[in-house]
N, CA, C and O atoms as a GROMACS GRO file, in nm:
protein
  272
    1MET      N    1   1.021  -2.135   4.395
    1MET     CA    2   1.063  -2.122   4.519
    1MET      C    3   1.091  -2.254   4.586
    1MET      O    4   0.998  -2.335   4.595
    2ILE      N    5   1.216  -2.287   4.636
    2ILE     CA    6   1.233  -2.399   4.701
    2ILE      C    7   1.159  -2.432   4.848
    2ILE      O    8   1.168  -2.354   4.943
    3GLN      N    9   1.083  -2.560   4.854
    3GLN     CA   10   1.006  -2.593   4.960
    3GLN      C   11   1.109  -2.653   5.051
    3GLN      O   12   1.191  -2.731   5.002
    4ARG      N   13   1.113  -2.618   5.210
    4ARG     CA   14   1.204  -2.708   5.294
    4ARG      C   15   1.125  -2.798   5.339
    4ARG      O   16   1.003  -2.788   5.347
    5PRO      N   17   1.194  -2.896   5.372
    5PRO     CA   18   1.124  -3.033   5.396
    5PRO      C   19   1.057  -3.023   5.518
    5PRO      O   20   1.103  -2.958   5.612
    6ALA      N   21   0.934  -3.094   5.522
    6ALA     CA   22   0.838  -3.100   5.639
    6ALA      C   23   0.906  -3.153   5.772
    6ALA      O   24   0.960  -3.263   5.771
    7GLY      N   25   0.905  -3.078   5.878
    7GLY     CA   26   0.988  -3.107   6.014
    7GLY      C   27   1.112  -3.044   6.013
    7GLY      O   28   1.190  -3.074   6.103
    8MET      N   29   1.146  -2.957   5.924
    8MET     CA   30   1.266  -2.874   5.938
    8MET      C   31   1.215  -2.759   5.965
    8MET      O   32   1.108  -2.726   5.915
    9GLY      N   33   1.285  -2.677   6.054
    9GLY     CA   34   1.255  -2.533   6.091
    9GLY      C   35   1.317  -2.438   5.978
    9GLY      O   36   1.420  -2.459   5.914
   10ALA      N   37   1.247  -2.351   5.969
   10ALA     CA   38   1.323  -2.220   5.880
   10ALA      C   39   1.486  -2.186   5.886
   10ALA      O   40   1.563  -2.170   5.791
   11PHE      N   41   1.512  -2.179   6.030
   11PHE     CA   42   1.643  -2.146   6.067
   11PHE      C   43   1.744  -2.268   6.027
   11PHE      O   44   1.857  -2.253   5.980
   12THR      N   45   1.687  -2.380   6.054
   12THR     CA   46   1.776  -2.490   6.006
   12THR      C   47   1.794  -2.485   5.884
   12THR      O   48   1.909  -2.501   5.845
   13PHE      N   49   1.702  -2.465   5.801
   13PHE     CA   50   1.715  -2.488   5.654
   13PHE      C   51   1.809  -2.383   5.607
   13PHE      O   52   1.898  -2.414   5.527
   14VAL      N   53   1.796  -2.261   5.650
   14VAL     CA   54   1.890  -2.158   5.610
   14VAL      C   55   2.037  -2.160   5.642
   14VAL      O   56   2.128  -2.109   5.576
   15VAL      N   57   2.047  -2.235   5.771
   15VAL     CA   58   2.192  -2.261   5.813
   15VAL      C   59   2.259  -2.367   5.720
   15VAL      O   60   2.362  -2.351   5.655
   16LEU      N   61   2.198  -2.453   5.727
   16LEU     CA   62   2.234  -2.574   5.639
   16LEU      C   63   2.253  -2.528   5.475
   16LEU      O   64   2.356  -2.562   5.416
   17SER      N   65   2.180  -2.474   5.427
   17SER     CA   66   2.205  -2.417   5.298
   17SER      C   67   2.306  -2.316   5.289
   17SER      O   68   2.373  -2.319   5.186
   18THR      N   69   2.334  -2.218   5.381
   18THR     CA   70   2.437  -2.148   5.380
   18THR      C   71   2.574  -2.214   5.382
   18THR      O   72   2.671  -2.183   5.313
   19LEU      N   73   2.566  -2.316   5.476
   19LEU     CA   74   2.692  -2.392   5.511
   19LEU      C   75   2.723  -2.466   5.371
   19LEU      O   76   2.832  -2.462   5.315
   20ARG      N   77   2.625  -2.526   5.331
   20ARG     CA   78   2.650  -2.605   5.198
   20ARG      C   79   2.692  -2.516   5.102
   20ARG      O   80   2.793  -2.553   5.043
   21SER      N   81   2.642  -2.404   5.065
   21SER     CA   82   2.662  -2.323   4.982
   21SER      C   83   2.806  -2.246   4.982
   21SER      O   84   2.863  -2.207   4.880
   22THR      N   85   2.850  -2.234   5.112
   22THR     CA   86   2.992  -2.212   5.125
   22THR      C   87   3.090  -2.340   5.059
   22THR      O   88   3.189  -2.325   4.988
   23GLN      N   89   3.032  -2.460   5.103
   23GLN     CA   90   3.126  -2.555   5.056
   23GLN      C   91   3.141  -2.567   4.885
   23GLN      O   92   3.244  -2.602   4.827
   24LEU      N   93   3.024  -2.534   4.827
   24LEU     CA   94   3.004  -2.527   4.651
   24LEU      C   95   3.105  -2.414   4.646
   24LEU      O   96   3.213  -2.446   4.597
   25ILE      N   97   3.093  -2.295   4.683
   25ILE     CA   98   3.173  -2.184   4.646
   25ILE      C   99   3.314  -2.214   4.660
   25ILE      O  100   3.392  -2.143   4.595
   26ARG      N  101   3.365  -2.317   4.741
   26ARG     CA  102   3.512  -2.348   4.771
   26ARG      C  103   3.520  -2.469   4.677
   26ARG      O  104   3.621  -2.535   4.696
   27GLY      N  105   3.446  -2.510   4.590
   27GLY     CA  106   3.477  -2.618   4.498
   27GLY      C  107   3.423  -2.741   4.512
   27GLY      O  108   3.444  -2.826   4.425
   28CYS      N  109   3.356  -2.767   4.610
   28CYS     CA  110   3.296  -2.904   4.630
   28CYS      C  111   3.196  -2.931   4.510
   28CYS      O  112   3.137  -2.842   4.449
   29ARG      N  113   3.183  -3.074   4.483
   29ARG     CA  114   3.074  -3.100   4.371
   29ARG      C  115   2.963  -3.093   4.430
   29ARG      O  116   2.944  -3.137   4.544
   30PRO      N  117   2.870  -3.033   4.353
   30PRO     CA  118   2.712  -3.059   4.373
   30PRO      C  119   2.673  -3.174   4.368
   30PRO      O  120   2.727  -3.252   4.288
   31ARG      N  121   2.553  -3.223   4.465
   31ARG     CA  122   2.499  -3.364   4.461
   31ARG      C  123   2.378  -3.351   4.387
   31ARG      O  124   2.302  -3.447   4.396
   32VAL      N  125   2.341  -3.254   4.316
   32VAL     CA  126   2.230  -3.254   4.218
   32VAL      C  127   2.270  -3.177   4.089
   32VAL      O  128   2.359  -3.091   4.090
   33GLU      N  129   2.198  -3.211   3.974
   33GLU     CA  130   2.232  -3.169   3.849
   33GLU      C  131   2.162  -3.022   3.826
   33GLU      O  132   2.052  -2.998   3.877
   34GLY      N  133   2.216  -2.946   3.765
   34GLY     CA  134   2.136  -2.813   3.721
   34GLY      C  135   2.214  -2.699   3.696
   34GLY      O  136   2.326  -2.695   3.747
   35VAL      N  137   2.173  -2.601   3.624
   35VAL     CA  138   2.281  -2.489   3.594
   35VAL      C  139   2.226  -2.355   3.675
   35VAL      O  140   2.226  -2.241   3.628
   36HIS      N  141   2.182  -2.393   3.800
   36HIS     CA  142   2.141  -2.277   3.900
   36HIS      C  143   2.292  -2.243   3.972
   36HIS      O  144   2.398  -2.305   3.974
   37LYS      N  145   2.246  -2.102   4.036
   37LYS     CA  146   2.367  -2.043   4.108
   37LYS      C  147   2.378  -2.152   4.228
   37LYS      O  148   2.293  -2.239   4.249
   38ARG      N  149   2.490  -2.134   4.297
   38ARG     CA  150   2.556  -2.224   4.391
   38ARG      C  151   2.469  -2.232   4.516
   38ARG      O  152   2.453  -2.338   4.576
   39THR      N  153   2.407  -2.102   4.559
   39THR     CA  154   2.313  -2.092   4.636
   39THR      C  155   2.179  -2.172   4.641
   39THR      O  156   2.134  -2.232   4.739
   40VAL      N  157   2.123  -2.160   4.513
   40VAL     CA  158   2.008  -2.245   4.479
   40VAL      C  159   2.048  -2.389   4.481
   40VAL      O  160   1.974  -2.472   4.534
   41ILE      N  161   2.168  -2.427   4.424
   41ILE     CA  162   2.176  -2.581   4.429
   41ILE      C  163   2.180  -2.633   4.568
   41ILE      O  164   2.130  -2.741   4.598
   42ALA      N  165   2.248  -2.546   4.660
   42ALA     CA  166   2.241  -2.567   4.809
   42ALA      C  167   2.110  -2.586   4.850
   42ALA      O  168   2.084  -2.693   4.906
   43GLN      N  169   2.020  -2.504   4.835
   43GLN     CA  170   1.891  -2.520   4.873
   43GLN      C  171   1.822  -2.650   4.823
   43GLN      O  172   1.761  -2.727   4.898
   44ILE      N  173   1.838  -2.668   4.685
   44ILE     CA  174   1.761  -2.792   4.639
   44ILE      C  175   1.851  -2.935   4.714
   44ILE      O  176   1.788  -3.038   4.738
   45GLU      N  177   1.957  -2.928   4.737
   45GLU     CA  178   2.021  -3.020   4.794
   45GLU      C  179   1.980  -3.051   4.947
   45GLU      O  180   1.966  -3.164   4.993
   46VAL      N  181   1.961  -2.926   5.019
   46VAL     CA  182   1.909  -2.973   5.143
   46VAL      C  183   1.751  -2.998   5.149
   46VAL      O  184   1.703  -3.060   5.244
   47ALA      N  185   1.670  -2.945   5.044
   47ALA     CA  186   1.518  -2.990   5.042
   47ALA      C  187   1.513  -3.124   5.006
   47ALA      O  188   1.421  -3.195   5.048
   48GLU      N  189   1.614  -3.176   4.920
   48GLU     CA  190   1.588  -3.323   4.864
   48GLU      C  191   1.654  -3.405   4.997
   48GLU      O  192   1.628  -3.524   5.009
   49GLY      N  193   1.710  -3.360   5.061
   49GLY     CA  194   1.754  -3.468   5.179
   49GLY      C  195   1.911  -3.519   5.156
   49GLY      O  196   1.959  -3.619   5.209
   50LYS      N  197   1.972  -3.441   5.076
   50LYS     CA  198   2.127  -3.479   5.034
   50LYS      C  199   2.218  -3.427   5.109
   50LYS      O  200   2.337  -3.457   5.103
   51VAL      N  201   2.160  -3.332   5.198
   51VAL     CA  202   2.268  -3.280   5.290
   51VAL      C  203   2.186  -3.274   5.440
   51VAL      O  204   2.086  -3.208   5.468
   52LEU      N  205   2.249  -3.349   5.509
   52LEU     CA  206   2.175  -3.380   5.649
   52LEU      C  207   2.261  -3.284   5.762
   52LEU      O  208   2.375  -3.248   5.736
   53GLN      N  209   2.208  -3.254   5.866
   53GLN     CA  210   2.261  -3.202   5.977
   53GLN      C  211   2.305  -3.316   6.078
   53GLN      O  212   2.227  -3.405   6.111
   54GLN      N  213   2.432  -3.307   6.126
   54GLN     CA  214   2.506  -3.398   6.214
   54GLN      C  215   2.568  -3.332   6.324
   54GLN      O  216   2.646  -3.240   6.300
   55PHE      N  217   2.540  -3.370   6.456
   55PHE     CA  218   2.571  -3.298   6.580
   55PHE      C  219   2.696  -3.403   6.594
   55PHE      O  220   2.706  -3.523   6.571
   56ALA      N  221   2.794  -3.295   6.645
   56ALA     CA  222   2.924  -3.341   6.709
   56ALA      C  223   2.894  -3.426   6.863
   56ALA      O  224   2.798  -3.399   6.935
   57ALA      N  225   2.994  -3.532   6.893
   57ALA     CA  226   2.990  -3.595   7.007
   57ALA      C  227   3.060  -3.487   7.101
   57ALA      O  228   3.156  -3.418   7.067
   58PRO      N  229   2.999  -3.484   7.222
   58PRO     CA  230   3.070  -3.374   7.336
   58PRO      C  231   3.233  -3.387   7.315
   58PRO      O  232   3.295  -3.282   7.302
   59ALA      N  233   3.302  -3.510   7.310
   59ALA     CA  234   3.440  -3.527   7.310
   59ALA      C  235   3.489  -3.449   7.154
   59ALA      O  236   3.601  -3.398   7.153
   60GLU      N  237   3.423  -3.442   7.052
   60GLU     CA  238   3.461  -3.367   6.937
   60GLU      C  239   3.449  -3.224   6.969
   60GLU      O  240   3.538  -3.160   6.912
   61ILE      N  241   3.387  -3.167   7.025
   61ILE     CA  242   3.357  -3.023   7.036
   61ILE      C  243   3.504  -2.971   7.126
   61ILE      O  244   3.529  -3.019   7.236
   62ALA      N  245   3.581  -2.879   7.067
   62ALA     CA  246   3.700  -2.796   7.122
   62ALA      C  247   3.664  -2.711   7.232
   62ALA      O  248   3.571  -2.631   7.221
   63VAL      N  249   3.733  -2.725   7.341
   63VAL     CA  250   3.683  -2.632   7.455
   63VAL      C  251   3.802  -2.523   7.446
   63VAL      O  252   3.922  -2.551   7.445
   64VAL      N  253   3.752  -2.410   7.441
   64VAL     CA  254   3.833  -2.272   7.426
   64VAL      C  255   3.846  -2.208   7.573
   64VAL      O  256   3.744  -2.163   7.625
   65PRO      N  257   3.959  -2.202   7.636
   65PRO     CA  258   3.951  -2.125   7.754
   65PRO      C  259   3.914  -1.996   7.765
   65PRO      O  260   3.986  -1.922   7.698
   66SER      N  261   3.818  -1.937   7.833
   66SER     CA  262   3.795  -1.800   7.830
   66SER      C  263   3.885  -1.698   7.878
   66SER      O  264   3.928  -1.722   7.991
   67GLU      N  265   3.926  -1.588   7.824
   67GLU     CA  266   4.023  -1.500   7.862
   67GLU      C  267   3.968  -1.412   7.978
   67GLU      O  268   3.858  -1.359   7.967
   68VAL      N  269   4.037  -1.400   8.079
   68VAL     CA  270   4.004  -1.318   8.192
   68VAL      C  271   4.056  -1.184   8.184
   68VAL      O  272   4.034  -1.104   8.275
   0.00000   0.00000   0.00000
C-alpha cells in the first residue's frame, strides 16, 4: 500500500495521483522505475515528492463569462 506524504491530505493525494495517472496514460514518461500499472506509478511519484501541486497565479486563470 502506498503511504501518502505527511502533511498532504487524502483528497489532495488522490487528485494529484489521478492527474498524474492521466498524464502517464497519455504517454508522459514516468519519473520512477517499476513494472507497476500507471495508476500505481502515479501514486508512487506523488508519495516520493516527484509530483508537486502548483497553484496558478490569478492572472493565469481563465475567466469564463456566465451565460444568462
